[in-house]
C-alpha positions in Angstrom: 0.0 0.0 0.0 1.4 3.4 -1.0 0.0 6.4 0.8 -0.4 9.8 -0.9 -0.1 12.2 2.1 -0.2 11.0 5.7 0.5 11.9 9.4 3.1 9.6 11.1 2.8 9.4 14.8 5.9 8.2 16.8 7.7 8.4 20.1 5.4 9.4 23.1 2.3 9.8 21.0 2.8 6.4 19.5 3.4 5.0 23.0 0.0 6.4 24.3 -1.8 4.8 21.3 0.0 1.5 21.7 -0.6 1.3 25.4 -4.3 1.8 24.9 -4.2 -1.2 22.4 -5.9 0.8 19.7 -3.7 -0.7 17.0 -3.8 -4.4 17.7 -6.3 -5.3 15.0 -5.2 -2.6 12.6 -3.7 -3.1 9.2 0.0 -3.4 8.8 1.6 -1.4 6.0 4.8 -2.2 4.2 5.9 1.5 4.5 9.5 1.5 6.0 9.5 5.2 7.0 7.7 8.5 6.7 7.0 9.5 3.1 4.8 12.3 1.8 4.4 13.6 5.3 1.6 16.1 6.4 3.3 18.5 8.8 1.5 21.9 8.4 -0.4 22.7 11.6 -3.8 23.4 9.9 -3.6 20.2 7.8 -2.6 18.0 10.8 -5.3 19.3 13.1 -8.0 19.2 10.4 -7.2 15.6 9.6 -7.1 14.6 13.3 -10.5 16.2 14.0 -12.0 14.7 10.8 -10.9 11.2 11.8 -11.4 11.4 15.6 -13.9 14.2 16.0 -17.2 13.7 17.9 -20.1 16.0 18.3 -19.4 19.8 18.4 -15.8 19.1 17.4 -15.0 17.2 20.5 -12.5 14.3 20.2 -13.7 10.8 20.6 -12.7 8.3 23.3 -10.3 6.7 20.8 -8.2 9.8 20.8 -7.3 9.8 24.5 -3.6 9.8 23.3 -4.1 13.4 22.2 -3.7 15.4 25.4 -4.5 19.0 25.8 -1.2 19.9 27.5 1.2 17.5 25.7 2.5 18.1 22.1 2.0 15.4 19.6 5.0 13.6 18.2 5.2 13.6 14.4 7.8 11.7 12.4 9.0 13.2 9.2 11.6 12.2 6.6 13.8 15.3 6.4 14.5 18.6 8.0 12.5 20.4 5.3 9.3 18.7 6.6 9.7 20.2 10.1 7.4 23.0 11.2 7.4 25.4 14.1 4.3 25.2 16.1 3.7 24.8 19.9 1.5 21.7 19.7 3.9 19.4 18.0 7.4 17.9 18.3 9.0 16.8 15.0 11.4 13.9 14.7 13.4 13.4 11.5 13.8 9.7 10.5 15.9 9.4 7.4 17.6 6.1 8.3 16.5 2.9 6.6 14.4 0.9 9.0 12.7 -2.6 8.6 9.5 -2.9 6.5 6.2 -2.9 8.3 7.4 -0.3 10.8 4.1 1.6 10.8 0.5 0.6 11.4 -2.5 2.1 9.8 -4.6 3.9 12.5 -6.8 5.7 10.1 -6.7 6.0 6.3 -4.2 8.8 6.4 -2.8 8.4 9.9 0.0 6.0 10.7 1.5 5.0 14.0 4.9 3.5 14.7 4.7 -0.2 15.4 5.5 -1.3 18.9 9.1 -2.3 18.1 9.9 1.0 16.4 8.2 3.0 19.1 10.2 1.1 21.7 13.4 1.9 19.9 12.4 5.6 19.6 11.6 5.9 23.3 14.7 4.0 24.3 16.8 6.9 22.9 14.9 9.3 25.3 14.4 7.3 28.5 16.6 5.9 31.2 17.4 2.2 31.2 14.9 1.6 34.1 12.2 3.5 32.2 13.0 1.5 29.1 12.6 -1.8 30.9 9.2 -0.6 32.2 8.2 0.3 28.7 9.2 -3.1 27.4 7.2 -4.8 30.1 4.2 -2.6 29.2 4.3 -3.6 25.5 4.9 -7.2 26.5 2.2 -7.1 29.2 -1.3 -8.4 29.2 -3.1 -5.2 30.1 -4.1 -2.0 28.4 -4.4 1.5 29.8 -7.5 3.6 29.5 -8.3 7.1 30.8 -7.0 10.6 30.9 -3.6 9.5 31.9 -2.6 6.3 30.1 0.7 6.1 31.8 -0.5 4.4 35.0 -0.7 7.6 37.0 -3.7 9.0 38.8 -6.8 9.2 36.6 -6.0 6.2 34.5 -7.5 2.7 34.6 -5.8 -0.6 33.9 -7.9 -3.1 31.9 -6.9 -6.7 31.8 -6.2 -7.8 28.2 -4.7 -11.1 27.2 -2.9 -9.8 24.2 0.7 -8.5 24.4 1.4 -6.2 21.5 5.1 -7.0 21.4 7.4 -9.8 22.6 11.0 -9.7 23.6 11.8 -11.9 20.6 9.9 -9.7 18.1 11.7 -6.6 19.4 15.2 -8.3 19.3 14.5 -9.4 15.7 13.5 -5.9 14.8 16.7 -4.5 16.3 18.9 -7.1 14.8 20.3 -5.1 11.9 20.0 -1.6 13.4 23.4 -1.2 14.9 24.3 2.4 15.4 20.7 3.5 15.4 20.0 5.9 18.4 18.8 4.0 21.4 19.5 0.5 20.0 22.0 -0.6 22.6 19.9 0.6 25.5 16.8 -1.1 24.0 18.7 -4.4 23.7 19.9 -4.1 27.3 16.4 -3.3 28.6 15.0 -6.3 26.7 17.5 -8.6 28.5 15.8 -7.6 31.8 12.2 -7.4 30.7 9.7 -10.0 31.8 6.6 -10.9 29.7 3.0 -10.9 30.9 2.9 -8.2 33.5 -0.6 -7.4 34.5 -0.3 -3.7 35.3 2.3 -0.9 35.7 2.3 -1.5 39.4 3.1 -5.2 39.0 6.1 -4.1 37.0 7.2 -1.6 39.6 6.7 -4.2 42.3 8.8 -7.0 40.7 11.8 -5.2 39.0 13.8 -4.5 42.2 13.8 -8.1 43.3 15.5 -9.7 40.2 17.4 -6.7 38.7 21.2 -7.1 39.2 22.7 -5.4 42.2 24.7 -3.0 40.0 21.4 -1.4 39.0 20.1 -1.4 42.6 18.2 -4.7 42.5 18.6 -7.6 44.9 19.8 -10.1 42.2 17.2 -12.8 43.0 16.0 -15.3 40.4 13.4 -14.0 37.9 9.8 -14.8 38.7 7.1 -15.7 36.2 4.5 -13.1 35.7 0.8 -14.1 35.9 1.5 -17.8 35.7 -0.8 -20.5 36.8 -0.3 -22.0 40.2 -0.7 -25.7 40.8 -3.8 -26.5 43.0 -5.0 -29.4 45.0 -8.6 -30.5 44.9 -8.9 -29.2 48.4 -7.5 -25.8 47.4 -10.0 -25.6 44.4 -12.9 -26.1 46.8 -11.7 -23.4 49.1 -11.1 -20.9 46.3 -14.2 -21.9 44.3 -12.2 -21.9 41.0 -10.5 -24.5 38.9 -7.5 -22.3 38.0 -5.6 -19.6 39.8 -2.8 -17.3 38.6 -0.2 -15.4 40.6 1.0 -11.8 39.9 4.7 -12.7 40.4 5.6 -16.3 41.0 8.9 -17.8 42.2 9.4 -21.6 42.3 11.0 -23.1 45.4 14.3 -24.1 43.7 13.9 -27.6 44.9 13.5 -30.3 42.3 9.9 -31.7 42.0 8.7 -29.3 44.6 5.4 -27.7 43.3 5.2 -25.1 46.0 5.6 -21.4 44.9 6.0 -18.0 46.4 3.2 -15.7 45.0 3.7 -12.0 45.4 0.4 -10.1 44.8 -0.1 -6.4 44.2 -3.2 -5.2 46.0 -4.5 -2.0 44.5 -7.5 0.3 45.3 -8.4 0.3 41.6 -9.5 -3.4 41.7 -10.5 -3.5 45.4 -13.2 -0.9 45.8 -15.5 -3.0 48.0 -15.5 -5.6 50.8 -16.2 -8.4 48.4 -13.0 -7.8 46.5 -10.9 -8.0 49.6 -12.8 -11.1 50.7 -12.1 -12.8 47.4 -8.4 -12.1 47.8 -8.2 -13.5 51.3 -10.2 -16.6 50.3 -7.8 -17.1 47.5 -4.9 -16.8 49.9 -6.3 -19.4 52.2 -6.8 -21.8 49.3 -3.3 -21.3 47.9 -1.7 -21.7 51.3 -3.7 -24.9 51.7 -2.0 -26.1 48.5 1.4 -25.4 50.1 2.1 -22.0 48.4 3.3 -18.9 50.2 1.3 -15.8 49.4 2.4 -12.2 50.2 0.3 -9.2 49.4 2.0 -5.9 48.6 0.3 -2.4 48.5 1.6 0.8 47.0 3.1 1.9 50.3 5.6 -1.0 50.3 7.0 -0.3 46.9 8.9 2.7 48.0 9.7 1.5 51.5 13.3 0.1 51.3 13.1 -1.7 54.6 9.9 -3.5 53.8 11.1 -4.4 50.2 14.4 -5.7 51.7 12.5 -7.9 54.1 10.4 -9.3 51.2 13.7 -9.9 49.3 15.0 -11.9 52.3 11.9 -14.0 52.3 12.0 -14.7 48.6 15.7 -15.6 48.8 15.0 -18.1 51.6 12.1 -19.6 49.8 14.0 -20.0 46.5 17.1 -21.3 48.4 19.1 -18.4 46.8 22.4 -17.7 48.6 23.3 -14.1 48.4 26.1 -12.2 50.3 24.9 -10.4 53.3 25.7 -7.0 51.7 23.1 -7.8 49.0 20.5 -6.6 51.4 22.2 -3.4 52.4 20.5 0.0 52.0 22.6 1.3 49.1 22.2 4.6 47.2 21.7 2.7 44.0 18.7 0.8 45.6 17.2 4.0 47.0 17.6 5.6 43.5 16.0 2.5 41.8 12.9 2.5 44.1 12.5 6.3 43.6 12.8 6.1 39.9 10.3 3.3 39.6 7.9 5.2 41.8 8.2 8.4 39.8 8.1 6.8 36.3 5.0 4.5 36.8 
């Protein structure tokens, strides 16, 4: 498909669109990079309002990625296509990139594919932020609301469809040596876990397995949202045939089915007494099956003493031998917890 004139969304704007999962079912184009770009302010705004406009010129719910106080990120092919206007940031992309790097959002509006957007953002984010973004794109949730970055005002909706995998991203980056952000993107992918169920689950789990040189505890990597083995007795207690844990560590002992399940408990999904009751009933059933269940709330995520105690418990359960100084309160660890809290 060869487009005549089009808008190309990339970087932060593409991230907002992708995290809302608006593009999952949309058509893939063979366009490698921006061609015949629309960049004049009047033409861009007219096209956006035509495609996403609702009654009285209001933007529809599908355009939540267009924020009143945040410029849109437009990708263009050369310096001559850049324009000066307050509501846009222009990014020149003249390098040759893999085919299918853009998805068709509307007839004349394209958005960077997850792998390209991830690379673009890696050139702008810290390593920790890039790991978080990788886990978002490889996660099983979508963000919806006025702040699709997991901050106040957004909602997290469970969605079983990751829009990117670590393997798909590594394949995309394979021949892009020297491209801005590529080394950081590859390093972040080496630490990214698939199947996170929310930004807070990502924030919760990263400190435990990240290497100590980055402020982590260096524990084994857990599995995110994996099924926990249940006994018949446990199924009766829980009232369900299957049960999944947010972050699950195996015991480290051969043929031992017991697991350590770390669960994030948020107000968003626990707004009534029944929700809390379901969680505690689930805990009773899992413990009856021999598992260890530990709930974590938002307050624990930035409390270094409490996170350290949880790390000690996980290390003991998994039979992981770490030097005693692995649990020290280091500046790197304080910095990591602070960065995670501020970026999610």
